[in-house]
C-alpha atoms as an extended CHARMM CRD file, in Angstrom:
* protein
*
       153  EXT
         1         1  MET       CA             87.7970000000       94.5150000000       93.4260000000  PROA      1               0.0000000000
         2         2  LYS       CA             91.4250000000       95.4400000000       92.8280000000  PROA      2               0.0000000000
         3         3  LYS       CA             93.1930000000       97.5790000000       95.4300000000  PROA      3               0.0000000000
         4         4  LEU       CA             95.8550000000      100.2910000000       95.1370000000  PROA      4               0.0000000000
         5         5  ALA       CA             97.8420000000      101.4750000000       98.1490000000  PROA      5               0.0000000000
         6         6  ILE       CA             99.9660000000      104.6260000000       97.8630000000  PROA      6               0.0000000000
         7         7  ILE       CA            102.4310000000      106.0550000000      100.3680000000  PROA      7               0.0000000000
         8         8  ALA       CA            102.8920000000      109.8200000000       99.8210000000  PROA      8               0.0000000000
         9         9  THR       CA            106.0470000000      111.1700000000      101.4610000000  PROA      9               0.0000000000
        10        10  LYS       CA            106.8830000000      114.3500000000       99.5430000000  PROA      10              0.0000000000
        11        11  GLY       CA            105.4750000000      117.8390000000      100.0140000000  PROA      11              0.0000000000
        12        12  THR       CA            106.6380000000      119.7710000000       96.9620000000  PROA      12              0.0000000000
        13        13  LEU       CA            104.3930000000      120.7620000000       94.0650000000  PROA      13              0.0000000000
        14        14  ASP       CA            106.0240000000      118.4070000000       91.5700000000  PROA      14              0.0000000000
        15        15  TRP       CA            105.7970000000      115.4250000000       93.9470000000  PROA      15              0.0000000000
        16        16  ALA       CA            102.1960000000      116.2360000000       94.9200000000  PROA      16              0.0000000000
        17        17  TYR       CA            100.7110000000      115.3580000000       91.5370000000  PROA      17              0.0000000000
        18        18  PRO       CA            101.6380000000      111.6470000000       91.1730000000  PROA      18              0.0000000000
        19        19  PRO       CA             99.6980000000      110.2980000000       94.1750000000  PROA      19              0.0000000000
        20        20  PHE       CA             96.5330000000      112.1980000000       93.2190000000  PROA      20              0.0000000000
        21        21  ILE       CA             96.7690000000      111.4210000000       89.4890000000  PROA      21              0.0000000000
        22        22  LEU       CA             97.3930000000      107.7220000000       90.1090000000  PROA      22              0.0000000000
        23        23  ALA       CA             94.7300000000      107.4840000000       92.8210000000  PROA      23              0.0000000000
        24        24  SER       CA             92.0270000000      109.2430000000       90.7970000000  PROA      24              0.0000000000
        25        25  THR       CA             92.8240000000      107.1630000000       87.7090000000  PROA      25              0.0000000000
        26        26  ALA       CA             92.7250000000      103.9050000000       89.6540000000  PROA      26              0.0000000000
        27        27  ALA       CA             89.4470000000      104.9050000000       91.3200000000  PROA      27              0.0000000000
        28        28  ALA       CA             87.9650000000      105.6790000000       87.8900000000  PROA      28              0.0000000000
        29        29  LEU       CA             89.0300000000      102.1840000000       86.7870000000  PROA      29              0.0000000000
        30        30  GLY       CA             87.1900000000      100.6480000000       89.7160000000  PROA      30              0.0000000000
        31        31  TYR       CA             90.0450000000      100.1610000000       92.1770000000  PROA      31              0.0000000000
        32        32  GLU       CA             89.6410000000      100.6290000000       95.9070000000  PROA      32              0.0000000000
        33        33  VAL       CA             92.3440000000      103.1890000000       96.7790000000  PROA      33              0.0000000000
        34        34  GLN       CA             94.0280000000      104.4400000000       99.9260000000  PROA      34              0.0000000000
        35        35  ILE       CA             96.7850000000      107.0340000000      100.2650000000  PROA      35              0.0000000000
        36        36  PHE       CA             98.9030000000      107.0980000000      103.4280000000  PROA      36              0.0000000000
        37        37  PHE       CA            100.3750000000      110.6010000000      103.8920000000  PROA      37              0.0000000000
        38        38  THR       CA            103.4770000000      110.6470000000      106.0470000000  PROA      38              0.0000000000
        39        39  PHE       CA            106.3040000000      113.0530000000      106.8500000000  PROA      39              0.0000000000
        40        40  TYR       CA            106.3910000000      115.8410000000      104.2450000000  PROA      40              0.0000000000
        41        41  GLY       CA            103.5120000000      114.2320000000      102.3640000000  PROA      41              0.0000000000
        42        42  LEU       CA            101.1940000000      115.6220000000      105.0510000000  PROA      42              0.0000000000
        43        43  GLN       CA            101.5520000000      119.0110000000      103.3330000000  PROA      43              0.0000000000
        44        44  LEU       CA             99.2300000000      117.6280000000      100.6520000000  PROA      44              0.0000000000
        45        45  LEU       CA             96.4010000000      117.4650000000      103.1880000000  PROA      45              0.0000000000
        46        46  ARG       CA             96.5530000000      121.1130000000      104.2360000000  PROA      46              0.0000000000
        47        47  LYS       CA             93.4630000000      123.2100000000      103.5300000000  PROA      47              0.0000000000
        48        48  LYS       CA             95.6860000000      125.8110000000      101.9130000000  PROA      48              0.0000000000
        49        49  LEU       CA             97.9700000000      124.2350000000       99.3350000000  PROA      49              0.0000000000
        50        50  ASP       CA            100.9720000000      126.5290000000       99.1270000000  PROA      50              0.0000000000
        51        51  LEU       CA            103.4660000000      124.0840000000       97.6560000000  PROA      51              0.0000000000
        52        52  LYS       CA            106.6970000000      125.0490000000       95.9560000000  PROA      52              0.0000000000
        53        53  VAL       CA            108.9120000000      123.3980000000       93.3850000000  PROA      53              0.0000000000
        54        54  SER       CA            112.6460000000      123.0620000000       93.8070000000  PROA      54              0.0000000000
        55        55  SER       CA            115.0650000000      122.0010000000       91.1290000000  PROA      55              0.0000000000
        56        56  LEU       CA            117.8230000000      121.4940000000       93.7030000000  PROA      56              0.0000000000
        57        57  GLY       CA            118.4600000000      117.7780000000       93.8980000000  PROA      57              0.0000000000
        58        58  ASN       CA            116.4100000000      117.2720000000       90.7230000000  PROA      58              0.0000000000
        59        59  PRO       CA            118.8360000000      117.5640000000       87.8060000000  PROA      59              0.0000000000
        60        60  ALA       CA            116.3260000000      116.0010000000       85.4030000000  PROA      60              0.0000000000
        61        61  MET       CA            113.8720000000      118.8750000000       85.8100000000  PROA      61              0.0000000000
        62        62  PRO       CA            113.3100000000      120.3510000000       82.3440000000  PROA      62              0.0000000000
        63        63  MET       CA            113.6740000000      124.1000000000       82.3330000000  PROA      63              0.0000000000
        64        64  PRO       CA            112.9580000000      126.5490000000       79.5230000000  PROA      64              0.0000000000
        65        65  MET       CA            116.5820000000      127.6060000000       79.8390000000  PROA      65              0.0000000000
        66        66  PRO       CA            119.4910000000      125.8620000000       81.5650000000  PROA      66              0.0000000000
        67        67  VAL       CA            119.9850000000      127.1140000000       85.1200000000  PROA      67              0.0000000000
        68        68  PRO       CA            123.3180000000      126.2880000000       86.7670000000  PROA      68              0.0000000000
        69        69  VAL       CA            123.0260000000      124.6110000000       90.1860000000  PROA      69              0.0000000000
        70        70  LEU       CA            124.6620000000      127.5780000000       91.9280000000  PROA      70              0.0000000000
        71        71  MET       CA            121.9900000000      129.9420000000       90.5740000000  PROA      71              0.0000000000
        72        72  GLN       CA            119.2190000000      127.6150000000       91.7870000000  PROA      72              0.0000000000
        73        73  ALA       CA            120.2630000000      128.3420000000       95.3830000000  PROA      73              0.0000000000
        74        74  LEU       CA            119.8060000000      132.1090000000       94.9780000000  PROA      74              0.0000000000
        75        75  PRO       CA            116.9650000000      133.7920000000       96.9030000000  PROA      75              0.0000000000
        76        76  GLY       CA            113.7790000000      133.9290000000       94.8760000000  PROA      76              0.0000000000
        77        77  MET       CA            114.6800000000      131.0770000000       92.5180000000  PROA      77              0.0000000000
        78        78  GLU       CA            112.3100000000      128.6220000000       94.2010000000  PROA      78              0.0000000000
        79        79  SER       CA            109.4180000000      131.0750000000       93.7880000000  PROA      79              0.0000000000
        80        80  PHE       CA            110.4290000000      131.7170000000       90.1730000000  PROA      80              0.0000000000
        81        81  MET       CA            110.6380000000      127.9910000000       89.3970000000  PROA      81              0.0000000000
        82        82  THR       CA            107.2520000000      127.4140000000       91.0720000000  PROA      82              0.0000000000
        83        83  MET       CA            105.6790000000      130.2130000000       89.0520000000  PROA      83              0.0000000000
        84        84  MET       CA            107.1500000000      128.7970000000       85.8340000000  PROA      84              0.0000000000
        85        85  MET       CA            105.9060000000      125.2790000000       86.6460000000  PROA      85              0.0000000000
        86        86  LYS       CA            102.3820000000      126.5180000000       87.4280000000  PROA      86              0.0000000000
        87        87  LYS       CA            102.3180000000      128.6020000000       84.2450000000  PROA      87              0.0000000000
        88        88  THR       CA            103.4340000000      125.6300000000       82.1550000000  PROA      88              0.0000000000
        89        89  MET       CA            100.8700000000      123.3250000000       83.7690000000  PROA      89              0.0000000000
        90        90  LYS       CA             98.0770000000      125.8160000000       83.1730000000  PROA      90              0.0000000000
        91        91  SER       CA             99.0740000000      126.3080000000       79.5340000000  PROA      91              0.0000000000
        92        92  LYS       CA             99.0380000000      122.5220000000       79.0170000000  PROA      92              0.0000000000
        93        93  GLY       CA             95.6440000000      122.0780000000       80.6730000000  PROA      93              0.0000000000
        94        94  VAL       CA             96.9040000000      120.1910000000       83.7200000000  PROA      94              0.0000000000
        95        95  ALA       CA             94.3210000000      120.2050000000       86.4960000000  PROA      95              0.0000000000
        96        96  GLU       CA             95.0520000000      122.2340000000       89.6090000000  PROA      96              0.0000000000
        97        97  LEU       CA             96.2420000000      120.2100000000       92.5650000000  PROA      97              0.0000000000
        98        98  GLY       CA             93.2990000000      121.0920000000       94.7950000000  PROA      98              0.0000000000
        99        99  ASP       CA             90.9030000000      119.9500000000       92.0700000000  PROA      99              0.0000000000
       100       100  LEU       CA             92.7000000000      116.6050000000       91.7610000000  PROA      100             0.0000000000
       101       101  ARG       CA             92.5900000000      116.1380000000       95.5120000000  PROA      101             0.0000000000
       102       102  ASP       CA             88.8490000000      116.9170000000       95.5350000000  PROA      102             0.0000000000
       103       103  LEU       CA             88.3260000000      114.4790000000       92.6690000000  PROA      103             0.0000000000
       104       104  CYS       CA             90.0270000000      111.7470000000       94.7030000000  PROA      104             0.0000000000
       105       105  GLN       CA             87.7760000000      112.3730000000       97.6750000000  PROA      105             0.0000000000
       106       106  GLU       CA             84.6780000000      112.4090000000       95.4560000000  PROA      106             0.0000000000
       107       107  ALA       CA             85.8170000000      109.0370000000       94.0690000000  PROA      107             0.0000000000
       108       108  ASP       CA             86.0400000000      107.6240000000       97.6220000000  PROA      108             0.0000000000
       109       109  VAL       CA             89.8330000000      107.4690000000       97.7680000000  PROA      109             0.0000000000
       110       110  LYS       CA             90.6120000000      107.0630000000      101.4540000000  PROA      110             0.0000000000
       111       111  PHE       CA             93.1680000000      109.5290000000      102.8620000000  PROA      111             0.0000000000
       112       112  ILE       CA             95.0840000000      108.4510000000      105.9610000000  PROA      112             0.0000000000
       113       113  ALA       CA             97.2490000000      111.0090000000      107.7630000000  PROA      113             0.0000000000
       114       114  CYS       CA            100.1370000000      109.4720000000      109.6980000000  PROA      114             0.0000000000
       115       115  GLN       CA             99.3440000000      110.1960000000      113.3390000000  PROA      115             0.0000000000
       116       116  MET       CA            102.9850000000      109.7380000000      114.3820000000  PROA      116             0.0000000000
       117       117  THR       CA            104.0910000000      112.4330000000      111.9220000000  PROA      117             0.0000000000
       118       118  VAL       CA            101.2750000000      114.7630000000      112.9950000000  PROA      118             0.0000000000
       119       119  ASP       CA            102.4990000000      114.3740000000      116.5830000000  PROA      119             0.0000000000
       120       120  LEU       CA            106.1950000000      114.5880000000      115.6470000000  PROA      120             0.0000000000
       121       121  PHE       CA            105.8580000000      117.9110000000      113.8550000000  PROA      121             0.0000000000
       122       122  GLU       CA            103.1280000000      119.1620000000      116.2110000000  PROA      122             0.0000000000
       123       123  PHE       CA            100.7520000000      119.8470000000      113.3300000000  PROA      123             0.0000000000
       124       124  ASP       CA             97.3520000000      121.2890000000      114.1360000000  PROA      124             0.0000000000
       125       125  THR       CA             94.6990000000      119.0580000000      112.5840000000  PROA      125             0.0000000000
       126       126  LYS       CA             92.4990000000      122.1380000000      112.0590000000  PROA      126             0.0000000000
       127       127  ASP       CA             94.8840000000      123.0220000000      109.2020000000  PROA      127             0.0000000000
       128       128  PHE       CA             94.0020000000      119.8140000000      107.3490000000  PROA      128             0.0000000000
       129       129  ILE       CA             91.0600000000      119.1640000000      105.0530000000  PROA      129             0.0000000000
       130       130  GLY       CA             88.0950000000      117.2050000000      106.3210000000  PROA      130             0.0000000000
       131       131  ASP       CA             87.1360000000      113.6130000000      105.6550000000  PROA      131             0.0000000000
       132       132  ILE       CA             90.5440000000      112.1230000000      106.4140000000  PROA      132             0.0000000000
       133       133  GLU       CA             91.4660000000      109.3930000000      108.8460000000  PROA      133             0.0000000000
       134       134  TYR       CA             94.3530000000      109.5430000000      111.3020000000  PROA      134             0.0000000000
       135       135  GLY       CA             96.2880000000      106.3720000000      111.9230000000  PROA      135             0.0000000000
       136       136  GLY       CA             99.6500000000      104.7360000000      112.0900000000  PROA      136             0.0000000000
       137       137  ALA       CA            101.5250000000      102.4020000000      109.8200000000  PROA      137             0.0000000000
       138       138  ALA       CA             99.5370000000       99.4350000000      111.1560000000  PROA      138             0.0000000000
       139       139  THR       CA             96.3050000000      101.0780000000      109.9710000000  PROA      139             0.0000000000
       140       140  PHE       CA             97.7440000000      101.4240000000      106.4790000000  PROA      140             0.0000000000
       141       141  PHE       CA             99.3440000000       97.9530000000      106.4060000000  PROA      141             0.0000000000
       142       142  GLU       CA             95.9710000000       96.3540000000      106.9910000000  PROA      142             0.0000000000
       143       143  PHE       CA             94.9210000000       97.6490000000      103.5690000000  PROA      143             0.0000000000
       144       144  ALA       CA             98.3320000000       97.5870000000      101.8660000000  PROA      144             0.0000000000
       145       145  GLY       CA             98.8690000000       93.9440000000      102.7940000000  PROA      145             0.0000000000
       146       146  GLU       CA             95.8190000000       93.0310000000      100.7240000000  PROA      146             0.0000000000
       147       147  SER       CA             96.4580000000       95.4490000000       97.8580000000  PROA      147             0.0000000000
       148       148  ASP       CA             97.2490000000       94.4020000000       94.3070000000  PROA      148             0.0000000000
       149       149  ILE       CA             99.5850000000       97.3770000000       93.8370000000  PROA      149             0.0000000000
       150       150  CYS       CA            101.5230000000       99.3350000000       96.4400000000  PROA      150             0.0000000000
       151       151  LEU       CA            103.4010000000      102.4960000000       95.4020000000  PROA      151             0.0000000000
       152       152  TYR       CA            105.8690000000      104.5900000000       97.3810000000  PROA      152             0.0000000000
       153       153  ILE       CA            105.9680000000      108.1850000000       96.1570000000  PROA      153             0.0000000000
């Protein structure tokens, strides 16, 4: 059986989709899949997904109208951009993030939360979804070292 190892490090809405899309697709193709969530990627394991999108630092983000960088820093722009992104995704039939995450778990994708990051940021594990494992880099490397594909997202 082929194996896919993914390291998820980002916690914004736009960066949340790739690990779940790739993991669910690989699982559907018969791969054994693990995702290691570390640093800001741990936001993807919260029970309540309240992720935002930010165009700051992402000049390639397509917008319905050009928004100068200075305007992107204004209060409320992040919420506006998030609303626009969610509206566009819905209109294009893109699955909701929570549904993709559930699909991954139903397909036996293993989620590993980085214990060091949980401790570093003093996260409360009660805020995370169930059926995840807590471990360090060594836990993930055991699988990643044998994987056919390893992705850093």
